[in-house]
N, C-alpha and C positions, 0 to 999 in steps of 0.2 A: 251192646244192645241186646235185649231179649229177642229170641227167635222161636217161632213155633212152626214146625214142619206141617203139623196138622192144619193150621190156618192157611198156609200157602197151598197145600193140597186141596183144601175145600174151595178156595177162591179160584184155583186153576180149573177144577172140575166144573164149578158153577158157571164160570165165564165160557169155558169151552162148550159145555152142553147148551148153555143159553144161546151162544152164537150159532151153533148148528141148528137149534130149534127155530130161531128167528129167520135164519138165512138158509135153512136146509134145502128148500126147493130150488133156490138159485144155485147152491153148490151142486145139487144133483143134476140140474140141467146143464151146467157148464162142464161137469165131469163127463156126462154122457156125450156131449159134443166133442170133447177131447178124445174120448174112446173111439167115437165114430171116425174122426179124422185119422186116428192112429190105425184103424183097421181098413181104411180106404187106401189102396195102393195102386198107383198107376203102373202100366207095363214098363215104361222107361225107367222108373225109379227102382223097379224090382231087380234090374240088372246093373244098377249103379250103386256100388257100396257107399260112395260119398253122399249121394242123395239120401240114402237110408239113414246114415249117421246124422246128417243135417236135419232130416225130418224128426228123428228121435230127440235131438237136442231142442228143436223148436217145441215139440210136445212137452218135454220136461220143463222148459221155461214157462209154458202156459200153465202147467200144473202148479209150479211154484207161485206164479202170480195168483192163481185161484186160491191157494192155501195161505197166501200172505196175510189177508185180514184175520184169519183164524190164529195164525202164529203171533201177530201183533197183539191181539186181544189176550192170548194166553201169557205172553211175556209181560204185558201190563199187569195182569192179575198176579203173576209170580212176584213182581216188584212191589205190588201193593201190600203184600203180607208183611215184609219187614218194615215198610214205611209206616204202616198203621201201628206198629209197636215201638216206634221211636226213631225211625230213620236208619240210614246206612252208617256204618262206621268203617271208613277207609283207612287202612294202616299200611304204610310202605313196608313195615317190618315183615308183613306176611309174604312178601316177594323175596325176602332174603333167605339164603339157604340155612337151614337149621339141621345140622347133622345129629343133634341129640334125638331127633325123631326116628333115626335109624337104629337107636338102641333098643334091642328086643325087651330088655327089662322094663324100660319106660313104657313101651307099647303094651306089654302085658299088664302093667299097673293101670293103664288107662282102660284096658278091656275089662278088668275085674273091679273097676271103681263103682261106687254107689250110683253115680250119675249114669254110667253105661248100663248098669242093671235096671235102673229106672226106665231108660229108653227102651231096653229089651222088653220089659213088662208092657210098656205102652204100645210097642209094635205088635206084640202078641194080642193084646186086647183089641187093637184096631183091626188086625187081621180077622179075629174071631167075629167082631161086630160086622165088618163089611161082608165077609163071606156068609154070615148068617142072613144078612139082609138080601144078598144076591140069591141065596138058596130059597129064601121066602118068596122073592119075586118070581123066580123060575117055577116054583111049585104053584104059585097063584096063577101063572099064565101057561101052565103045562098043556091044558086042553087047546088053548089058542095056538100054541106052537105046533102041536101035532096037526091041527086043522089046516095049517099053512101048506102042508104037503098036497092037498087036494084043491088048492085055490089057484086062480090064474096068477101069472108072474107079477103083474102090476099090483093086484090086490094083496098078494102075499108080501111084496116088498113094503107096501104102505103099512100093513099090519105089523110086520117085523120092526119097522121104524118106530111105531107107537110103543111096542113092547120094549125096545131098547131105550126109548125116552123115559118110560116109566121106571125101568131098572136104574137108569142114570139118576133120575130124581130121587129115588129111594136111597141110592148110595150117597148122593149129595147130602140128603137129610141126615144120614148116619155120620158122615164126616162133619156136618155142622155140630152135632152133639159132641163129637170128639174134640173139635176145635174149641167149642164153648167151655169144655172142661180143661183143655190144655193151656189156653191163653192165660187165664188167671194163675194157673200153676207156674207157668214160665215167668210171669211178672213177679210173683212172690219169690221164686228162686233167684231171679236176677237181683232184686232188691236185697235179698238175704246175702248174696255174695258181696254186695256193696257195703253192707254193714261191717264195720271194723270191730275187732275185739278191743278190750280195754287196753291191752298192751300196744296194739297197733295205733290206737288213738293217742296214747301217751307218746309213742315214738314220733308220730306225725306232728304232734304239738311241739315236741322237742326240736324237730327239724325246722318247723316254721318259725318258732319263737327263739330257738337257740338253746343250747345247754345251759340251764340255770347256774350250774357251778362255774362254767366257763364265763358266763356273763358277769357273775359276781367277782370272779378273778379279774376280769377286764376292768370293771368299775373300781376295784381296789387299786389296781395299777394306775388307773387314771387319777384317782384321788391322791395317790402317792406322788405322781408326777406334778400335779397341781400344787401339792404342798411344798415340794422341793422348789418349784418355780416361785412360789410365794415367799419362801424363806430366803431365796436369793435377792428379793427386793428389800428385805429388812435393812441391810447395811446402807442402802441408798435413801432410807427414810430420814426425815428431819427430826421426828420425835416419836416415841412409843408411849401411849397413854395406857396406864395399867389400873387394875381394880383394887389392890395390887396382886392378888393371888388367883383370881378366877378368870379375868379377861385381860387381853393385851391387844391394842390396836395401833398399828404403825401408820403414821401420816406423812405425806410429802406434798410440798407446794413449790411450784416453779412459776413465778409471775409471768415469765415469757411464753410459756406453753400451756398453762392451766388457768381456767377461770376461777377455780376454787380448789382448796386442798382435797386430795384424794386419799382413799384408804388403800394402801399397798399391801397390807398383811393384817390378819386378825385371827384370833383363836381363843379357845378357852381350855382350862385344865392343862394338860401336858403340852399342848400346842402353844398356849399362852406362855408357859414357862420356857419353852424352846425359843420363842420370839424374844423374850427378855434376855436370854443367854446370848443369842446372836447379836442383839443390839448392844449389850454390854461389851462384847468382844470387838464390835465395830465402833465403839465409843459414840453410839447414838444416844442422845439424852432420854432418860426415863422419867416420866412424871406420873405420880400417883394422883389420879382424879377419878375415883370410883363411879360417880354418876355419869360423867362424860364417857368413860370407857364402856359402861353398860349401854348407854344410849347409842354410841357409835357401833358397837357390836350388833345391836338389835336392828338398827334402822339404816345402816350403810353396808351395801354389798361390796365385795372385793372389787377394786378398780373403779368404784363409783365415787362421785363427789360427795362430800359430807352434806347432810340435809341443811337446808337454809336456816332452819330454826336453831342450828348449832353453830352458825357462823361466828357469832360473838364469842362463844366459849372457845372455839378453836382458834380464833384470832388472838385471844389472850394467851393461849398456850404457845402459839408460834411467836408472839412478841417476847414472851419469856425465853424461848429457845434462842432467838436471835440475840437477846441481851446476854444470855449465858455463853453463847459462842464468842461474843465480843469480849466478855470478861475473861474467858479462857485464852483468848488470843492476845489481848492488850492489857489485861489486869484491871485494877480499879476495885470498886465496890461490887460484891457479888449481887446478882439480881435476886429479888424475892419471889419465890414460887407462888403462883396464884393459888388461893385457898378456896374461895367461894366463887366457883364458875357458874354462869347463868345457864343452867340446863333446865328446859321446861319439864315440869313434873310428868306430863303425858308421854314424854319420850324416854323417861327413866323407868325401866321395868322393875327396879328395886333389887334387893339382895336375892340372889338365886343360890 
């Protein structure tokens, strides 16, 4: 959080002087009463050290109670400065020992840093301004101060109080100017520290989103695992419908567990070729049906049931497969492969 010592100093001075100005008479009366009680000494107490100590402790307690409102007001003012600039930032790490702070090289680098030089310049300007205002106030009230020497005590104290109040107000006004210039500077410097360089932003994006190269590698590995899993399902398929060179779609149907045939593997290009090779090795029937292969590849995802509009065409294919399996097992007349399958034109993307 941004911090401004000048703003805190201004608030403390303003609240302290304001409290004394508003309650100065009451403070003076109570302080005078405490002094009178302290100077009043009974004969018995003069020869009793314990009584003197107890009396002194009682007077100190009264003085602390008298100054308590002023202390509370000043503490609130000191806390109001950081709160007005964004609140407190409590960090447990600040209580942990940090031996690097004992390194003289690091300490020297902090001393000669641009930030420390800036603070030094501000402190010098502040000292010059405040001392100049104080000198101006003293010069303006020089005659009044010398005149106090010939006045009665009560009159002199009252005049001195007015002079001190005027001096305090002038110094507060000077601190207000300093704080008014320092607060925007501190806010600007704080937000400047928060701004990241392009490399820091890139690094943060990489940490949040992940390394693009690593993510690409993970996706590649995931695709490879999914492809191997899909290829392992090809030998379990009932038939592989091909384009014959561009697409291959493996279908499986189990009447006991499935409502409709499912796509267990599909691919195009080299993947389609690999599906056909595995199917041939596993003696899974291959059927060339380009429109149906294109429609299944485009409109049926892996593991999904075939679209309802293709039920008839798929049923003809499975009927042929069952007849083919029966022929291979028992002989007889070989079945005739279906040639004109009923594939809706809106489902066939055409030759790609």
